[in-house]
N, C-alpha and C positions, 0 to 999 in steps of 0.2 A: 788345691788341697795338699798337694805334695810339696809345696814350696818350703814349709818349715822343716821337713826332713831331708829333702833332696839337695838344697842349695848350700848345705854346710860344707866348707872347704877347709883343708888344713893349710896353715901358714904360720909364719913366726912372728906376725905383727901384733898379736892381741896382748893387751895389758902388759906393757913393759914393766921392768922392775920399778918400784915407786921411786919417783924423782924427789930430790931434796926439795922441801917445801919453800925454802928461801929462794932457791933458784927458780922455781916455778913462778912464785910471786913476782920476782924481779923481771922475768923475761917474757911472760905470756899474758900480762894484763890481769892476773888474778889479784884481788885485793890482799893487802898485807895482813888484814885481819878479817875474819868472817863473823865478828861478834854480832853484826846486824842481821845475819841470816837465820840463826837458829839458837835455841838455848842448850843444845847438846854440848858436851865437854869440848874444850878447845882442841885437845889432842885428836879427838875423833873428827871434828870439823876439818882439821888439817889433813888427816888421813883420807877422809872422803873426797876432799877436793884434789889431793894428789892422785887418787885413783881416777877421779873424773878426767883430769888432764891426760893421764896415760891412755885412757880409752879414746879420748878425742884425738890424740896423736895417732892412734891405731886406725881410726876412720880416715883421717886426713891423709895418712900414708897410702890409702887405697884410692885416692883421687888422681886421675890422670890429668895431664896438662890441658886437655880439652874440656874438662869438667866432669867426665864420666866417673862414677863411683862404682868400683869393680870389686870382685872377689877373686882371690888367687894371688900368688906371689910372683908369677911370671906369665908372659903372654903364651897362649891366647887367654886373656882374662874372660871371666864370665860376668855378665851384667844383667841383673834383674832389676828393672825400674821399681818394682814393688819394694824390694829389699833396700834399694838405695834411698827411696823416700823415707823410710824409717831411720836410716843412718843420718840423713840430713836433718830430720826432726830432732834427733839426739844432739846434733851440733847446735841447733837453736836452743835446746834445753840448757846445754852447757854455756851458751852465750849469755843467758840470764845470770849466770854466776861469774863468768870470767870477764865479760864485756870486751872480748877480743874481736875487733872488727874483721880479722881474718876468717873467722867462722861464718860471718854473714857473707863474705865474698865467696867462700867455698860453697855455701848453699845456693847462692845466686847462680854460680857456674854450673852446678848440677841442674838447677831449674832450666837454664838455657839449653843444656844438653837434652833434657827430657823434651822440652817443647820443640826443639829442632828435629827430634826423631818421632814425633807423634804421627800417627796415620790420620788420613782425612776424616775419619769417623770419631777421632778422639782417643782411640786405643793406641797402645804402644807395645811393640814386641820385645822379647828378650833378645839380647845380643851376646856375641862373643868376639874376641879379637883384641885390637888395640888401636891407638890413635891412627886415624887415616885408613884403617883397615877393619872397621867394625862390620861384622856380618850378622844380619838379622836371622833369627831362627824361624821367622814367619809364624810364630806362635807365642802365646802367653799363658801364664797359669790362670789368669783371670782377666776379665775386662771390667768388672765392677770394682774390685778392690784396688787395682792399679790406679784408676782414675780417682777413686775416693780418697786414697792416701795422699795423692798429689794435691787434691783440694785442701786437705788438712794441713799439708806442708805450706801451701800458699797462705793460708790464714795465719799460721804460726809465724811465718816470715813477715807478714804485714804488721803484726803486733809489735815487732822489735826493730824493724828496719825503717829508715826514712829514705825512700827511694821512689819518689813520685812517678817517674817515667816507667820504672819496672813494675810498679803496682798497676799501672794502666795496662801493661802487657799481660800481667797475670789475669786481670779482669777480662781481657779480651779472649783468653783461652778458656775461661770458666764454662761457657756454653758447650765447647767441644768436650770438655771433661764430663759435663753433665750428660751429654749424648752417649758417651761411652758407658756410663752407668746404666742409662736407660735402654741400651741395646738389648738387655736381658730382663728388663723390668716386667714382671708378670702382673696380671690383673689383681692378684691377691696382695700386692704390695711388696713382695720379695723379689730379689734378683737372682738369676742363675749365674753361676761362676763365669761362664762365657758362652757365646753362641754355640749351639750344637753340643752342649754339655748339660744334659737335663737334670741338674741338681741345684737346689737352693740351700746353701750352707749357712749355718748360724754364724760362723766366724766371718764369712764374707759380708753378710748383712749387718752385723755389728759395725764393721768398717764402713759400710755404705751409710749407715745412720750417722756415724761421726763425720763422714765426708759431707753429707747434706747440711748438718749443723754448722760445719766450718764454712761451707759455701755461702750459707745464709748470712753468717756473721761478716764474711768478707764483703758480700754485696751490700750489706747494710752500711758498713763503714765507708764504702766507696760511693754512697749516695745513689744506690740503685734499689729503692724500696720495693718495686714490683718484683724484681728478680729475687730479692731477699724473701719476700712472701711466698714465692713459688718454692724456693728451696726449703723454707721452714715447713711448708705443707708436705713436701716429700719426706722430710725427716720425721715428722709425726706419723705419716703413713707407714714408713719403714719400722718405726718403733712399735706401732700398734700391731703390724704383721708379725714381728718377732714375738711379741708378748702373747699373741693369740694363736699363732700357728707353729711356733718353735718352742714354746714353753709347755710342758706337760706336768700337770698336777697329779699327785697320787692320793690314795685314800686316806692318808694321814695328814693331809693338808700341806704337804711339802711338795716339792717338784724339782724338775731339772730341765735343761735345754736339750732338745734333740741335736744330733749332729747336723741334721738338715731335713729337707723334704725332696722327694723326687718330683719330676714335672707332673706326674699324675696325682700328686698329693700324698702319696704314701710316705710316712715318716721314716727317716733313717735314724734308728734308735741307737743309744749308747749300749755298749756291752755290759753285762753284769758278771763280775764287778767291772767298773770302768777301766779301760786302758788309758795310758797317758795321752796318746794321739790317735784320733782327734777327740776322744771323749772328754777327758779331764781338761784338756787345753781349751776346748770350746766353752766349757762351764766358766773357767777362769777369765777368758777373754770377755765374755758377756758380763760377768760380775764386775770386772775392772772398768769397762768402758760404757756400759749402759747406765742410765740413771739408777741410783741405788734404791732398792725397795726392801721391805721386810722379807719378801720371798727370796730375793737374791742374797740377802745377808744370811738368812737361814740356810740357803744352799751352800754358801761358803763354809759356814762352820760345820755343817754336816760333812762336806767334802774334806775339810781339814781333819776332822776326826777319823775319817776312813782312809785317807790317802796321802796326807802330808808326810813326806819323809825329807828331812834336811841332812845331808851328809856332814861329816865332821870337817871336811874340806872339799873344795871343788877340784876334781881331777879330770873331768871330761866335759866336753861341750854340751853333751846331753844333760848333764847335771846342771850346768849353768842355765841352759834353756828352761829347765823346769823351775829353778828357783826365781828366774826372772818373772815368769807368769804368776807364780805364787806371790811375789812381792807386789806386782801391779794390782792384783785382786785384794791383797791384804791392806794396801794403802787405801783403797776405796771404802772398805768396810771398817777401817780403823783398828785393824789387828796389829797394834804397835809391837807386841812381843815377837810376832813372826817377822815383821819388817826388820826389827833390830837384829834378829839372828841372821837374816839374809844379808844385811849390811856388813856384818862381821865376816861372812863368807866372801863377799865381794871385795872387801878391803884386803883379805888375805890371798885373793885369787892370783895376783901377780907372782906369788911364790909357789903356787900349787897347781896352776892350770898350764899345761904344756902345749895344748892345741888350741886352735883358733876357731871361733864360730863365725857365722855370717855377719856382715857389717850392720844388717838391720837389727839383729839381736844386740849388738854393741850399742846401737842407738837407743834401745830400750834400757840398757844399763845406764846410759847417760841420763835418761829420764828419771830412773830410780834414784840415782845419786844426787841429781839436782834437786829433786823433791825432798830428799832427806836434808839437804843443806838449807832448804828454805822453810821446811815445816817443823823440824826439830825431832824427827823420828830418830 
């Protein structure tokens, strides 16, 4: 639960000054025109794409020669596999726009590092250090979300890469990843964050749901129908548990998500009014990544009325983190005006944001920008 607040590091690598569009298109595989991607104005497409490339450069700059995706600007670097998984997913989102094969290579190298450092039970620890001198912390922020996000990364890679031998390698580690998630799977269908940590969090279980969905799709495409059925069943069970145990309806026919539940079943309620972390962020993650319903749509607009604040410009990493989650939720419910306002902030960020956030959040920025380029927001 602390990963979103604790892992943020200061560096100088985030969102370089916007690069000349001509130079970007000529040198990094970006199409010379984006007319086929979206109906938004050409100048905006170019600005979005230039911002996307600069974020990609920031992530790539944090990859060591052994494939590790790290945080920090000098050794000893800090490495959170969970954070790195989202950074790598951002590179795959960018690849759909740029078609730069170097991004696929970077993601594969990170996957190789992850697999090489997995524990026998499918878990993976956080690390610090540098090439040839990585030191395990012998701990992790979670065992469910780390593995679930790698499942999703594997599926996203499979959709864009043509690498049969590596696809077989990813398929072979899928059961180990599933075991990591199941280490804390409770009879009620929810997972605890990690062994000996008696709390079942909404955010973790949203990520677990996405992980099972991705694993099922991966297994199906790899012609493993029995495995695909198993993972689909687990996805359905997770979603049902979230909807029945983590969703609270009120007397007005509305509702919200709990922060989580303790092992004894007692709910971990949001504060009144909700604070940003974990209360509002849990709502936005669930809205963004669970199947859209009338209830989650109503929750979004109620929350937007009560809590949405967009600064005139992004000055801090905390502000960037907040607008990222608002953008992801707004995309899901179709709140185009809010997405548009956030895109303007992101395009201006190279000139206003002086500090750097974690590379996982940069991965989410890639997701938002790539979505805008393909959807027309």
